[in-house]
NUVOKOL-920041 format. One line per 3 residues: for each residue x, y, z of C-alpha. Coordinates in Angstrom, 3 decimals, decimal comma, always signed. Example, Ala and Ser with C-alpha at 12.3 -4.5 7.8 and 13.67 -1.06 7.14 Angstrom:
BEGIN
+12,300/-4,500/+7,800  +13,670/-1,060/+7,140
! end
This chain:
BEGIN
-8,790/+29,717/+20,781  -11,004/+27,405/+22,844  -7,933/+25,609/+24,237
-6,464/+28,960/+25,258  -9,635/+30,279/+26,928  -10,355/+27,024/+28,774
-6,718/+26,955/+29,859  -7,034/+30,446/+31,342  -10,112/+29,355/+33,302
-8,345/+26,270/+34,660  -5,267/+28,300/+35,573  -7,433/+30,770/+37,483
-9,142/+27,859/+39,232  -5,773/+26,433/+40,280  -4,694/+29,849/+41,548
-7,865/+30,115/+43,637  -7,001/+26,930/+45,538  -10,397/+25,434/+44,723
-9,439/+23,152/+41,809  -9,740/+20,045/+43,986  -13,224/+21,024/+45,095
-14,679/+22,021/+41,717  -16,543/+20,078/+39,050  -15,451/+21,197/+35,585
-17,726/+20,371/+32,639  -17,051/+21,178/+28,992  -19,745/+20,806/+26,349
-21,644/+22,706/+23,661  -25,248/+23,176/+22,597  -24,636/+22,101/+18,981
-22,052/+21,448/+16,315  -21,758/+23,012/+12,865  -22,014/+21,573/+9,364
-18,948/+23,447/+8,020  -20,063/+22,548/+4,462  -20,510/+18,826/+5,173
-23,445/+17,789/+2,974  -22,999/+21,210/+1,368  -24,546/+22,919/+4,391
-23,573/+25,634/+6,805  -25,095/+26,270/+10,223  -26,743/+23,794/+12,548
-30,495/+23,377/+12,015  -30,417/+19,769/+10,863  -29,699/+16,380/+12,434
-26,549/+15,222/+10,670  -23,854/+14,096/+13,101  -21,835/+17,258/+12,498
-24,684/+19,300/+14,011  -25,886/+17,078/+16,843  -22,659/+15,577/+18,212
-20,936/+17,740/+20,813  -17,982/+17,415/+23,196  -18,913/+16,179/+26,660
-16,113/+16,205/+29,244  -16,511/+16,183/+33,030  -13,715/+16,405/+35,567
-13,823/+16,272/+39,378  -10,537/+15,434/+41,188  -10,813/+12,334/+43,332
-14,336/+11,522/+42,130  -14,504/+11,250/+38,337  -12,407/+8,365/+37,047
-10,227/+9,057/+33,986  -11,584/+7,320/+30,912  -13,606/+7,487/+27,709
-17,081/+5,950/+27,511  -18,747/+4,756/+24,319  -22,388/+5,238/+25,315
-25,298/+7,344/+24,120  -25,777/+10,484/+26,229  -27,707/+13,734/+25,863
-27,104/+17,334/+26,923  -29,994/+17,011/+29,399  -27,890/+14,430/+31,281
-25,454/+17,103/+32,456  -27,773/+18,726/+34,999  -28,591/+15,582/+37,050
-24,935/+14,541/+36,801  -23,791/+17,789/+38,412  -26,370/+17,532/+41,180
-25,393/+13,954/+42,031  -21,652/+14,672/+41,985  -22,260/+17,675/+44,246
-24,365/+15,549/+46,603  -27,443/+17,724/+46,176  -31,047/+16,664/+45,510
-32,533/+17,705/+42,188  -34,906/+20,599/+42,969  -37,171/+19,861/+39,995
-37,896/+16,795/+37,891  -35,891/+16,763/+34,680  -35,580/+14,538/+31,644
-31,878/+13,759/+31,974  -30,175/+10,694/+33,445  -27,206/+11,167/+35,766
-23,886/+9,924/+34,419  -22,371/+9,763/+37,904  -22,675/+5,939/+38,085
-20,776/+5,736/+34,773  -17,929/+8,128/+35,573  -17,625/+7,895/+39,369
-18,138/+5,382/+42,191  -21,555/+6,264/+43,583  -22,691/+2,837/+44,729
-24,980/+1,932/+41,844  -24,586/+0,779/+38,259  -25,253/+2,802/+35,136
-27,992/+1,689/+32,728  -27,116/+2,821/+29,177  -29,750/+4,515/+27,054
-31,161/+2,600/+24,132  -31,962/+5,790/+22,224  -31,278/+9,528/+22,381
-33,274/+12,397/+20,929  -32,903/+15,861/+19,494  -35,396/+18,439/+18,353
-35,548/+21,860/+16,778  -38,478/+23,643/+18,396  -37,906/+27,356/+17,991
-41,003/+29,482/+18,646  -39,725/+32,305/+16,460  -39,549/+29,858/+13,551
-43,104/+28,666/+14,173  -44,772/+32,061/+14,460  -42,417/+34,219/+12,369
-42,330/+36,732/+15,192  -42,245/+37,158/+18,950  -45,865/+36,177/+19,626
-45,029/+32,678/+20,878  -46,831/+32,183/+24,172  -47,002/+28,554/+25,247
-50,177/+27,034/+26,653  -49,904/+23,620/+28,323  -51,827/+21,023/+26,369
-52,074/+23,286/+23,317  -48,464/+24,134/+22,576  -47,493/+27,268/+20,667
-50,489/+28,721/+18,804  -52,158/+25,313/+18,919  -49,131/+23,438/+17,527
-47,872/+20,929/+20,116  -44,894/+19,454/+18,271  -44,286/+22,014/+15,573
-40,831/+21,342/+14,288  -38,196/+18,740/+13,498  -37,427/+15,656/+15,606
-34,620/+13,069/+15,647  -34,088/+9,724/+17,344  -30,752/+7,891/+17,312
-29,751/+4,451/+18,521  -26,237/+3,050/+18,360  -26,592/+2,012/+14,712
-29,581/+3,913/+13,321  -30,934/+7,446/+13,034  -34,431/+8,565/+12,052
-35,239/+12,212/+11,265  -38,655/+13,830/+10,915  -38,874/+17,219/+9,207
-42,429/+18,616/+8,854  -43,377/+18,938/+5,210  -40,287/+17,070/+4,016
-39,467/+13,387/+3,402  -38,421/+11,275/+6,390  -34,787/+10,239/+6,733
-33,361/+6,921/+7,952  -29,611/+6,312/+8,119  -27,624/+3,164/+8,857
-24,829/+4,720/+10,928  -22,817/+1,507/+11,084  -22,490/+1,123/+7,304
-23,093/+4,731/+6,283  -21,537/+6,914/+9,032  -21,493/+9,988/+6,772
-25,279/+9,755/+6,304  -25,432/+9,905/+2,524  -27,920/+7,093/+1,814
-31,457/+7,798/+3,002  -33,158/+4,426/+3,600  -36,561/+5,783/+4,664
-39,335/+4,121/+2,704  -37,107/+1,209/+1,650  -39,170/-1,978/+2,221
-36,018/-3,845/+3,268  -35,723/-1,567/+6,307  -39,418/-1,150/+7,115
-39,082/-2,925/+10,479  -36,206/-0,688/+11,565  -38,056/+2,442/+10,452
-41,153/+1,371/+12,374  -39,078/+0,694/+15,498  -37,437/+4,118/+15,275
-40,815/+5,820/+14,897  -42,004/+3,933/+17,990  -39,014/+5,301/+19,941
-39,883/+8,810/+18,804  -43,564/+8,448/+19,593  -42,916/+7,128/+23,109
-40,586/+10,066/+23,745  -43,073/+12,644/+22,457  -45,911/+11,226/+24,554
-43,940/+10,939/+27,797  -41,650/+14,013/+27,769  -42,819/+16,827/+30,045
-42,973/+19,535/+27,424  -43,636/+22,305/+29,968  -40,051/+21,965/+31,214
-38,767/+22,854/+27,739  -40,537/+26,221/+27,594  -39,070/+29,360/+29,172
-41,310/+30,817/+31,917  -41,625/+34,143/+30,073  -43,447/+32,337/+27,268
-46,075/+30,746/+29,505  -49,649/+31,975/+29,390  -50,645/+33,240/+32,873
-53,170/+31,072/+34,705  -56,643/+32,701/+34,855  -57,539/+34,064/+38,278
! end
């Protein structure tokens, strides 16, 4: 079905005469467990949920190829702006992939770690009363839900009120053996927590909150 619908879009683009002047990007916001680990849905950090397709095409600019690097969904926005030759109107947390997939005159610096989170205000407050206040978060909870950090070979998951998870993706790609708390991997676990902490303390959380949730500034 997806092949068919995407094909119809590309055919219409060809018919418009603008295919050579159009950036086409294909991705998704999440995967689905489809009973892997006995789970359905998406609200966890197993690879089936957090890995998504990421394809960008731009005739004459994007070079054909496949790249084995760590990228995040937030990287799409700055990539599109750079490929279109436009300045980014607002600061964002992504890193443009244009140097990796096109000749833009500078080299690409791969990411050491990538992150995911499940911060859903409705889940936090059990309703629609989820106004965000900068510095205080949602109802006083600044980082209220689950967080994940992944490097090339390791993944660390934090679920509030549940045991931590640490997976060796090189030797356990299906994520069945939780190594969190294992003294033999204490150094790796500490390093992954450091990655997560640096991200949480440097990310501009206001950019992750929809304007309609913001508390109006006092006049």
